[in-house]
C-alpha positions as CSV (number, residue, x, y, z in Angstrom):
1,M,168.6,126.3,152.9
2,A,167.4,122.9,154.0
3,H,167.6,120.4,156.8
4,F,169.8,117.3,156.4
5,V,170.0,114.2,158.7
6,I,173.2,112.1,158.5
7,M,173.5,108.7,160.1
8,G,177.1,107.8,160.9
9,C,179.8,110.0,162.1
10,G,182.7,108.3,160.4
11,R,184.9,109.7,157.6
12,V,182.1,110.1,155.1
13,G,179.6,111.3,157.6
14,V,181.9,113.9,158.9
15,S,182.8,115.1,155.4
16,L,179.1,115.3,154.5
17,A,178.3,117.2,157.7
18,H,181.1,119.7,157.2
19,T,180.2,120.3,153.5
20,L,176.5,120.9,154.1
21,D,177.1,122.9,157.3
22,S,179.6,125.2,155.5
23,A,177.0,125.7,152.7
24,G,174.6,127.1,155.3
25,H,172.3,124.2,155.6
26,S,170.9,122.8,158.9
27,V,172.5,119.5,159.8
28,A,171.9,116.8,162.4
29,V,174.3,113.9,162.8
30,I,173.3,110.6,164.4
31,D,175.7,108.0,165.8
32,Q,175.4,105.4,168.5
33,D,178.8,106.2,169.8
34,P,178.9,109.6,171.5
35,H,182.7,109.7,171.2
36,A,182.4,109.7,167.3
37,F,181.2,113.3,167.4
38,R,184.7,114.3,168.4
39,R,185.6,114.0,164.7
40,L,183.4,117.0,163.9
41,S,185.3,120.3,163.8
42,K,184.8,123.0,166.5
43,S,183.2,125.2,163.8
44,F,180.4,122.7,163.1
45,T,177.1,124.5,163.9
46,G,174.8,121.5,163.5
47,T,173.4,119.2,166.1
48,T,174.4,115.7,167.3
49,V,172.1,112.9,168.4
50,T,173.3,109.7,170.1
51,G,171.3,106.7,169.2
52,M,170.4,104.2,166.4
53,G,169.5,105.8,163.1
54,F,166.5,103.6,162.6
55,D,165.0,104.3,166.0
56,K,162.0,106.7,165.7
57,D,162.8,108.6,168.9
58,T,166.4,109.1,167.6
59,L,165.2,110.2,164.2
60,E,162.6,112.6,165.6
61,A,165.3,114.1,167.9
62,A,167.2,114.8,164.7
63,K,164.1,116.5,163.3
64,I,163.6,113.9,160.6
65,D,160.1,115.3,160.0
66,E,161.7,118.5,158.7
67,A,164.4,116.8,156.6
68,Y,164.9,117.5,152.9
69,A,167.3,114.5,152.8
70,F,168.6,111.6,154.8
71,A,172.0,109.9,154.3
72,A,172.8,106.6,156.0
73,V,176.6,106.2,155.9
74,S,177.4,104.1,158.9
75,S,179.6,101.0,158.7
76,G,176.6,98.6,158.8
77,D,174.7,97.7,155.6
78,N,171.6,96.4,157.5
79,S,171.4,99.5,159.7
80,N,171.9,101.8,156.7
81,I,169.1,100.3,154.7
82,L,166.7,100.0,157.6
83,A,167.2,103.6,158.6
84,T,166.8,104.7,155.0
85,R,163.5,102.8,154.6
86,V,162.1,104.2,157.9
87,S,163.1,107.7,156.8
88,R,161.4,107.4,153.4
89,E,158.4,105.2,154.2
90,T,157.5,106.6,157.7
91,Y,158.6,110.2,157.4
92,N,158.3,110.7,153.7
93,V,161.8,112.2,153.4
94,P,162.0,113.2,149.7
95,H,165.7,112.4,149.2
96,V,167.4,109.3,150.8
97,V,170.6,107.4,150.1
98,A,172.3,104.4,151.8
99,R,175.9,103.5,151.6
100,I,176.2,99.7,151.0
101,Y,179.3,97.6,151.2
102,D,177.9,94.4,149.7
103,P,177.3,94.8,145.9
104,G,174.7,92.1,145.9
105,R,172.6,93.8,148.5
106,A,173.1,97.1,146.7
107,E,171.4,95.7,143.6
108,I,168.5,94.4,145.6
109,Y,167.9,97.8,147.2
110,Q,168.2,99.6,143.9
111,R,165.4,97.4,142.7
112,L,163.3,98.6,145.7
113,G,163.9,102.2,144.5
114,I,166.4,103.0,147.3
115,P,169.5,104.9,145.9
116,T,172.7,103.3,147.1
117,V,176.4,104.2,147.0
118,A,179.2,101.7,147.0
119,A,181.8,102.1,149.8
120,V,184.5,103.5,147.5
121,R,187.0,106.3,147.7
122,W,184.6,108.9,146.2
123,S,181.6,108.0,148.5
124,T,181.2,111.6,149.8
125,D,180.9,113.0,146.4
126,Q,178.5,110.4,145.3
127,V,176.3,110.8,148.4
128,L,176.1,114.5,147.8
129,R,175.0,114.0,144.3
130,R,172.0,112.1,145.5
131,I,170.8,114.3,148.4
132,L,171.8,117.8,147.1
133,P,170.5,118.5,143.6
134,D,172.5,121.7,143.3
135,Y,175.7,119.6,143.7
136,S,174.7,117.3,140.8
137,M,174.1,120.3,138.6
138,R,177.8,121.2,138.7
139,G,178.1,118.6,136.0
140,D,180.3,115.6,135.1
141,F,181.4,117.0,131.7
142,R,181.2,120.3,129.8
143,E,181.8,120.5,126.1
144,P,184.5,123.0,124.9
145,S,182.3,126.0,124.4
146,G,181.0,125.7,128.0
147,R,177.4,125.9,126.8
148,L,176.4,122.3,127.4
149,V,176.8,120.2,130.5
150,L,176.3,116.5,131.2
151,S,174.9,116.0,134.7
152,E,173.2,113.4,136.9
153,V,169.8,114.9,137.9
154,A,167.5,114.3,140.8
155,L,163.9,113.2,140.0
156,H,160.6,113.5,141.8
157,R,159.5,109.9,142.6
158,D,156.4,110.4,140.4
159,W,158.6,110.3,137.3
160,Y,159.2,106.6,137.8
161,G,157.1,104.6,135.4
162,R,157.1,107.4,132.8
163,L,158.8,107.2,129.4
164,V,162.3,108.7,129.1
165,K,161.0,110.7,126.1
166,D,158.3,112.3,128.3
167,L,161.1,113.6,130.6
168,E,163.1,114.9,127.7
169,A,160.1,116.7,126.3
170,A,159.1,118.2,129.7
171,A,162.6,119.5,130.6
172,G,164.1,120.2,127.2
173,V,167.0,117.9,127.8
174,R,168.5,114.8,126.2
175,V,169.0,111.7,128.4
176,A,172.5,110.5,127.6
177,Y,172.3,107.3,129.7
178,L,170.8,105.7,132.7
179,T,172.6,103.9,135.5
180,R,170.3,100.9,136.5
181,F,171.4,98.3,139.0
182,G,174.9,99.7,138.8
183,E,175.3,99.4,135.0
184,G,175.0,102.1,132.4
185,T,172.4,101.7,129.7
186,I,171.4,103.9,126.7
187,P,167.6,104.4,126.7
188,E,165.5,103.5,123.7
189,N,162.3,105.1,122.5
190,R,160.1,103.0,124.8
191,T,162.3,102.9,127.8
192,R,160.5,103.7,131.1
193,L,162.1,105.1,134.2
194,Q,162.4,102.8,137.2
195,G,162.8,103.4,140.9
196,G,166.5,103.6,141.7
197,D,167.5,104.8,138.2
198,L,170.3,107.4,138.1
199,V,169.5,109.7,135.1
200,H,172.3,111.5,133.3
201,V,171.2,114.3,130.9
202,M,172.8,116.7,128.5
203,M,171.5,120.2,128.8
204,R,172.3,123.9,128.3
205,L,174.3,125.3,131.2
206,D,172.1,128.4,131.5
207,E,169.0,126.2,131.9
208,T,170.2,124.0,134.8
209,K,168.0,125.7,137.4
210,D,164.9,125.4,135.2
211,V,165.6,121.7,134.6
212,E,166.2,121.1,138.3
213,K,162.8,122.7,139.1
214,I,160.9,120.7,136.5
215,L,162.4,117.4,137.4
216,A,162.0,117.9,141.2
217,S,158.3,118.3,140.6
218,P,155.7,115.7,139.7
219,P,155.2,115.3,135.9
220,A,152.1,116.7,134.3
221,P,149.2,114.2,134.2
222,L,149.1,112.0,131.1
223,S,146.6,113.0,128.4
224,N,143.7,110.6,127.7
225,D,144.1,111.3,124.0
């Protein structure tokens, strides 16, 4: 079980909070409007913090220093990206994601290595894929025998800059495609991973836990040979 901090108690924020809370995780929800917390169900066991999600006192009240992941899903692009950067750069939260309404801005933040999700119908599902690796491992596609699954995987930040083939060799998977700056691309032999890349791999279903563990850890040091 892990601690999650969510900024924004709108439709997506509430859905995220209920999903994570129901799974047994610790959840803190931040919103500048205290009335927004009325949207949370009576069964919600997490905490609520009134304030701005990029304010350090507010974040610390939400126990950001203990957070496994931070999701900024308020209605403001600027607030979401600022809060996400503070969480990652000041508090070293390993998994962050910002919901962005402006596609142009989203591309800029992807280049900065900040995962973003467009404000579309499936926002909740896409946010969960970026902050909860187990959720991604459910897979986007399974071949008929059920032995192979195509999934988006979460990477430790130290994988960025490494060759895709290094990842494949370390985890025993095949990278099917990358989503980079919102567009799908098939990696070539010399393709290197970049911050913000979404990596989709084909792997054996019974090896998903092992793959998750390998990719959530820093890669082995490069040989001098």
